[in-house]
C-alpha angles and dihedrals in degrees: 000000000000088000090055090051088050093227125164126221114245088252091053093046092048090052091049092050090052089056095049110280116138101188143027148152122260134177113216147152117248106236100174143357124203122184124199140158123256126220092270089054098251123130123251131183128220110202124200109209138178141196133168089277098054153295121294144164132233129183129225123199124219099273092045089044092054090045102046103024092110093048093049101061118142111270093027122130109224143179111224135193105209133195116202147181133187118247106185103310093331123100111222110202132192130191113245097169136359135188136163110278091228091057092051091047093049088057091060097037113106098184151293136274111206117200119208138172095202141000097262095102096048096095091052091045090050091054093051092047096045091050126216096282096051092040089055094047092050091050090253135331121305114284118243109273093029117135094259156333115271114236116245117249120263093012130138102175127111120231127200131187116214113201110204102211098175135329095290102032128071127167118204119202120186112212116231117246132026127285136202103250128185139155085261094055092044090051091048091052092045088056093057111110110250095027106122098194143336122216120198111218 
């Protein structure tokens, strides 16, 4: 998913800045957020961030702080567009744009392929694909054996069920309609008892 989003690790971004780059895209977890006033009286944010290659800081000026404060809560996984400059050997980064990583991932996700050995998990899969809002409006998720699984609202991903009949035989069925798909939904389906695997397309 990160490859599809064409993000850099912090280490890669730092190396690129040291060779002349001034901007890039990084995925990180928000560790901390401090806000303080500048000499001109405007607020600025100092974000403590982390990815698998290290911890780093990025600043956010008053306009960006107002715009992205809700996204940049400690503990959140975010996709950041960073601007940067080199001060001596240190890379100074500033946040130009921020969005939840799941939202960014959902835009690139084409669909899911769900592998099963029997029909037992179908009702649980239906609930996760329909989503809580739709399940409530339909009086609950479709019962096992019902004609179909209702597509989740605002979705544009395709979903296929792959029934693993035996070691040499698989039957793939594409569900009609479009569904909202995301890494969170894929993870929830993968956790259903009886689901063998979930591939994100």
